[in-house]
TORSE-48740 format. One record per residue (C-alpha): residue number from 1; x, y, z; residue in three letters. Coordinates in steps of 0.2 Angstrom, whole numbers. Layout:
<rs>
> num|c1|c2|c3|residuo
> NUM|X|Y|Z|ALA
...
</rs>
This chain:
<rs>
> num|c1|c2|c3|residuo
> 1|-450|74|14|MET
> 2|-449|65|31|PRO
> 3|-461|51|34|GLU
> 4|-474|54|48|ILE
> 5|-465|41|59|LYS
> 6|-449|51|58|ASP
> 7|-458|68|62|LEU
> 8|-467|58|76|THR
> 9|-450|52|83|LYS
> 10|-444|70|83|LEU
> 11|-458|76|93|VAL
> 12|-459|62|105|THR
> 13|-440|63|108|ASP
> 14|-441|82|111|PHE
> 15|-455|79|124|ARG
> 16|-447|65|132|ASP
> 17|-430|73|134|ALA
> 18|-439|86|144|ARG
> 19|-449|74|154|ASP
> 20|-465|82|149|TRP
> 21|-476|67|145|LYS
> 22|-482|67|163|GLN
> 23|-491|83|158|PHE
> 24|-498|76|142|HIS
> 25|-515|69|145|SER
> 26|-527|67|130|PRO
> 27|-537|81|137|LYS
> 28|-523|93|139|ASP
> 29|-515|88|122|MET
> 30|-532|91|114|ALA
> 31|-533|108|122|ILE
> 32|-516|112|116|SER
> 33|-520|107|99|LEU
> 34|-535|118|99|SER
> 35|-525|133|106|LEU
> 36|-512|131|92|GLU
> 37|-525|130|79|ALA
> 38|-533|146|86|SER
> 39|-516|155|84|GLU
> 40|-516|150|65|VAL
> 41|-533|159|65|LEU
> 42|-526|175|73|GLU
> 43|-516|178|57|HIS
> 44|-532|180|47|PHE
> 45|-544|188|59|GLN
> 46|-552|204|54|TRP
> 47|-542|205|37|LYS
> 48|-550|207|20|SER
> 49|-546|195|6|LYS
> 50|-534|208|-1|GLU
> 51|-525|211|17|GLU
> 52|-523|193|18|ILE
> 53|-515|191|2|GLU
> 54|-502|204|7|LYS
> 55|-501|197|24|TYR
> 56|-496|180|19|ILE
> 57|-482|187|8|LYS
> 58|-474|195|23|THR
> 59|-478|183|36|ASN
> 60|-477|166|29|LYS
> 61|-464|161|41|GLY
> 62|-474|165|57|GLU
> 63|-490|156|49|ILE
> 64|-478|140|45|ALA
> 65|-473|141|64|GLU
> 66|-491|140|69|GLU
> 67|-495|126|57|LEU
> 68|-480|117|64|SER
> 69|-486|119|81|ASP
> 70|-503|111|76|VAL
> 71|-494|97|68|LEU
> 72|-483|95|83|TYR
> 73|-499|91|94|TRP
> 74|-507|80|80|VAL
> 75|-492|69|80|LEU
> 76|-489|68|98|LEU
> 77|-508|64|101|MET
> 78|-508|51|88|SER
> 79|-492|43|95|SER
> 80|-499|43|113|ASP
> 81|-515|36|107|LEU
> 82|-508|23|97|ASN
> 83|-517|29|81|ILE
> 84|-509|25|64|ASP
> 85|-511|42|57|LEU
> 86|-508|38|39|PRO
> 87|-520|24|39|THR
> 88|-533|35|49|ALA
> 89|-531|48|36|PHE
> 90|-534|37|21|ARG
> 91|-549|30|29|ASN
> 92|-556|47|33|LYS
> 93|-553|53|16|LEU
> 94|-562|37|8|LYS
> 95|-577|42|20|LYS
> 96|-576|60|13|ASN
> 97|-576|54|-5|ASN
> 98|-592|44|-2|LYS
> 99|-600|60|8|LYS
> 100|-594|72|-6|TYR
> 101|-595|64|-23|PRO
> 102|-587|74|-36|VAL
> 103|-603|75|-47|LYS
> 104|-613|82|-32|LYS
> 105|-600|92|-23|ALA
> 106|-589|100|-36|LYS
> 107|-589|119|-35|GLY
> 108|-601|119|-20|LYS
> 109|-597|122|-1|HIS
> 110|-613|114|5|ASN
> 111|-612|101|19|LYS
> 112|-614|83|12|TYR
> 113|-632|82|20|THR
> 114|-637|97|9|GLU
> 115|-630|90|-8|LEU
</rs>
């Protein structure tokens, strides 16, 4: 699997070859990230659990493309904002481990303030 830095280079090279950085303010990249995440949601909207299971089998490629679009914007934003994404991710997971200790959170969907 490619490293995050390799994937980030792919997306920045793609963007820079087209001279699109001029359009990529943090605000606009955040909007694009949100829009792409919404496109992931569209695949599941209004479907029952059974319909979703069937849909995934026949539309996995389209879902993968939308998830890839989300990743594109995450990688691009983290690069432009000089965020070390692997470190940020590990730090966030440490915080979540404290908020959601296994003994309190296992098998529950409650917010950490309600555990």
